N, C-alpha and C positions, 0 to 999 in steps of 0.2 A: 504493500500500500504506500510505502514511502515514496517510491518513484512516481506513482500516480498523483500523490499529494504535491510533489515537487512540480510536476507538469501543470497541475491545476493552478497552483500559486503563480507560476510563470505566466500562464495564460491570463489570469486575473490581473496581474501587474502590467501586462503588455501595453494596454492603452495609456496608462500613466507614464510608463517609461518612454514611449515614443512621443507623447505629448511634451515631456520634459526636453527631449531632443529638439523638437520643433521650437519650443520656447527659447532654448539656448541659441539657436540659429537666428531667430527673429531679433533677439536682444544684442547680437553681435554683428549682424550683416551691415556693412557700411551704408547701404542704401535704405536701411530700415529707419523710420523715424523713432522707433522705440529704443534704438541704440543710443540716442542722445538724452534719454531720461536719466536723471540722477540716480546712481546706484545700479544702473543696468548691468555694468560689468560684474558686480558681485552677485547679482541675481542670476545672470547667465552662468556664472561659475557654479552656483548651487544647482542649477538645472542640469548642466552637463555632468556634474559629479553624480547626481542621482541617476541619470541616464546610463552612465558607464557602469555603475554598481548593479543596476537592475537588468541591463540588456543581456540578450543571449549571444554568446560569442561563437560564430561559425568557424569552421576550419580555415585557417589562412592559406593563401597561395604561396608557393615557393617564390614566384616572381623573379626568377633569374632569367633574364632575357639576353644578357650580354656580359662579358667579362673583359678585362684588360690583360693582354698577354704581350709583354715586351713593348708596351706603349701603343699596341694596336687593339682596337675594339673588335672583339670576336663575338658574333651572334651565337646564342644558345637556345636550343629548342628542347622542351620537356616532352619525353615520349614514354608511352607504356611499352615496356619490353616483354612483360608477362603479367597476366592478370589471374589472380586466385581469389576465392571467395572472401578470404580475410586479409588479403594483402595485394598491393600492386607493386610490381618491380618497375621502378622508373629509371630511365636513362636520360642524362642531360647531354645532348649531342651538340658539339661545337662545330661551327661552319666557317669556312673562309674561302675566298677566291684566289688567294695567293698560292701558287704551286709549291713554293718552298715551305710555307706554313702548313699546307696540307700534309706534306711528308712528315713534318715535325709532330703534328697532332696525331697522326697514325702511329708513330713510334712511342707515344706516351704510354706509360703503364695503365692497366685497367684496375679500377678500385671498386669494390662493393662495400658501401657503408650500410651496416645493419643498424637501423634505428631502434630505439627502445619501444616496446609496447607496454607503457607504464603510466598512461594517463594523458600525456601530451601527444600531439601529432608529430609526424616526422619533420614538419616544417621548423621545429625547434632547432634542427641541425642545418638551417639555411646557410649560416655563416660557414659551417664546416664544408658544405657542398661547394659554395662559391669559391672558397679558398682552394680546395682540392682541384677545382676545374682549371686552375692556372697551369698545372703540370700533369694532369691525369684525365683519363676517360672515367666518368663517374656514373655509377648506379647506386640506387638507394631503395631500401624497403619502405614502402608507404602503407602502414597498417590501416585497415578499414575499421571505422567505428562499429562495434559489435551490434549496436542497435539498428544498423542499416543492413545487416546480413540476415536474410530470412531463415527461419528455423529449419527449412528444408535442406539447408546446406550442412546441417549436422553440427556437432560440437567441435571445439577447438581447444586443445590442451597444450601443455608444454612439449609433449612428444610431436605434436603437429607443427609447432614452431620450429623444432629441430629439422623436421622433414622439409619444411618450406625452405630453410636455409640451404640444405643439401641440394634441393631442386634448383634454387637460384644459382648456386655455384656451378652446377652442371650446365645450366642453360647458358650462362655467360662463357663458361670454359675455364677450368682450373689452371690450365697451362701457364697463362700469363696474368693470373688474377691475384690481387692482394685484398684481404678482407679486413675492414675496420669495424669493430663492434664498440658501441658507445653505451656505457652504463649496463643496464640489465641484460642485454643480449650477449655479453661476454660468456655467460654460462651456456646457453644453447648453441652459440657459435663454436665454442670449444668442443661441445658434445658432437656437433655435426661433423666437424673436421676429424675428430677422433674416430668416429664410426666409419667415415669414408676411408681413412687410413687403414683401419683394421680390416676392411674388405678388400684392400689392395687397389682402391680407386685413386686417381690422381687428386692431389690436394693443392690448395693455393700455394703460391710461392712464399707468402708471408701472412701473418695475422697480427694486427695491432689492436690491443685491448685497452680501452680507456675508461677508468673509473667504474669498474664492474665488481659484483659480489662473488668472485670466484670462490672465496672462502670467507664467509661472513663471521667466522669465529675470530678473525684477526681484527683487533680494535673495533668492537661493535659500536655502531652509532645508534641514535634514537630510532631510526628506521628499523634497524636490526632488532632492537629491544622490543619494539611494538609487535613484531612478527613472532617473537618467542614468548611474550608474556601471557598470551592467550592460546588455548587449544584450537586446533583447526576447526572444530565444531562451532566455536565462537564466531569465526569469520564467516562460516557458512550461514549461520543464523542471524548475523548482525549486518553484514555489508553486502550480501548477495540479494538482488531483487530482479523481478521480471520486467522486461521492457514493455511499456504500455502501448496502446493504440495512440496514434496512427502510424508508428514507425514500422518499416518493413520487417524488423526483427521482433515484432511484438510476440511476447511469450518466451523469448530467449532469456536465460538466466545470465546476469551480468554483474560486474562490479561497476556501478554507475560512475560516470565521469564527475558528476557534481559532488559525490562523496570524496572522490580522490582529490578534487580541487579544494574541498574543505580541509582535507588533511594537509595539503601543501600550505594553505594559509595558516593553519594552526601551528606549523613548525616555526614560523617567524611572524606572529601577529603584529608585534610592535613595528617591525620594519614595513609591513604592508600598510598599516594605518598611517605611519609617517609619510609613506610614499603618496598616499591619496591626499593627505593634508597638504603636502608640498605641491601636488598637482593643482589643488584648489587655489593655493596662494599664487602659483604661476599664472593661472587664468585671471585672477583679480589684478595682478600687476601687469598683465599683458605680455608675459614672457612666453611667447608662442613656441620658441625652439625647445625649451625644456618640457613644455606641455605636450608637444608632439612626440618627444622621446618617451614620455610616460605612456601615451596612447599606443605607440608601437610595441612597447614591452608588454603591456597588459593585454593587447589584442592577441598576442601569442600565448602569454602565460595563462590567460583565462579560457582559452580554447582547449577543451578536454574531450576525450572520447571514452566510451564504455569498453571495458575489457571483458572477454568471455569468462564466465565463472569458472569453467574447468581450468583454463589457463592460469587464472589468478590463484586459485586454490592449489594447483600443482606447484606454482612458484613458491608460495608460502611454505608448503610442506617440504618439497624437494631441496630448495635452495636455502631457505632461512631457518627451518626447524630441524630437518634431519641431516643437512649438510652432506647429501649423498655424493656430490661430485668430488670434493676433497677427500672423502672417506673411501672413494673407489667402489661405491655400492650402487651406482645409478644405472638402471637398465632402461633403455628406450626401445620399446616394442620388441622386447626379448633379447636385445643386444646390449652387452655391458659397455659402458663408456669408459675407455681407458686412454687418457691423453698420452701415456707413454708410448703408444703405438705410432704417434706422429713423428716422422723423421725428416722428410724433405720439405720443411716449412719453417721459416724463421719466425721468431716470436719477439714482439716488443710490447711492453706494458707501460702505461702512463697513469700516474696518480696525481691528485692535487694535494698539496701539503695541508690545506684547510678543508678538505672534503668532508662534509657532515652527512653525506648520504652513503657513500662507500668509503669506509675508513682506510687509512694507510695500511698497506699490506694485503688487503683483500684482493686487489687486482694482481699484484705481484706474485701471489700464491700460484699462479698458472705456471711459473717457471719450474717450480718444484714438481708439479704434476707432469709437465712435458719433459720428462727425463730423457726421452729418445732424441730430442733435438740437440745437435752438436753445441758445445759450450759457447763457441764463437758466434753462434746464431741467436743468442739470447741478448736482449737489451732492455734496460729499464730506465725510466726518467720520472723523477718527482718534480712537479712544477711548484716552485717556491711561491708562496703567497696566493696560490690559486685555490678557489673552492671547486665545487663539483662542476658547475657550468663553465668555469673559466678554462678548463682544459680542452674544450671543444668549441668555444665561442668567445668572441671578443678579442681584445688586444693581446692578451697573453697567448691565446691560441694562435693568432696570426703571426706574432713576432717571436715567440719562444717555442711553442709546441710544433707548429706546422713545419718549420725548417728541418727539425729532427725527423719528423714522420716522412717528409719528402726524401730526405737523404737515405733513410732506412729502406724505403721502398726502392729507390734507385739502385741501392747496393745489390738487391736481389732481383732486379728487373732484367 
């Protein structure tokens, strides 16, 4: 009933929310006579703040239409390379008319970025994709909001996630592929490549793991503690709900995005309250640049998706409660996950010094598990001063992390 109540409340609030949006525009439009009324700026700020708190945030676009390579503007087209019920494999294809540039682009290494299925959309990695496109052919997993997947498509668990990653690797071709997993997917990516290696299949040339819970027993964070403080039945009975009408996935059991979003906000409530207050003050002062930066950030941050219940509960149990991967006890569809089977694949792990989601050592634990990889093909980097998001987005990612990732991939390309 909670999901239905949420939708009912959202529908009831909708007229007031969009009325507030209209009021804010009327009170700030240069041609509007109401903009000259004393106090209009403050009233408009009130109205826009109410609108942004109450509005529904749709999935953002990647919006990557061109990039700069060596001072030249190169067009980029977003394409669907493979479509599955719960995920789209996207490719960002670069184009140029220059014969020399065409040859250079064709020689660039191919990268698969495996985005997390943990509440936010893959567009959270927009900066990661845009930066990687300078020197690589880039693919990314774009996970589908579970409420948009009809129940006829069946369930989706952690085993299915692993199978999707395997299929994507085969579709692109492992021969010249480098796989980057960001946050949660370090675990299923390691499982997928381990299983492929154990079967004698070709594996990617390298795997780069960034801020993921390979072994959550290392320096547990609040996120880890939450997963272990309650039994699995508590999660099943408390946070799992049915998708209501009129969504295509009505009747599907999910962990709703709005609950996940509430959890995000609860981790740093003061910071978010201060951010909204600063946004209000920027609007009153007419500081449009800072106000726009706030809008861009929260347009992305507030856009969340529903996760399939099976996948969410599998992750809680397998990754955070029973630690099956580091204990060597994880079976995926009857096959034991053994990272020691991986040989012809280099490994790089990246952690943020101040990461409060995946604690230091959790990602690095992959090196101990991947004992079959030659010692010289292991590399680790801890990003000083970086939190969780700083290792794959923003200035630290572009200036400190990316050059190391680029050089590591080039070494094995």
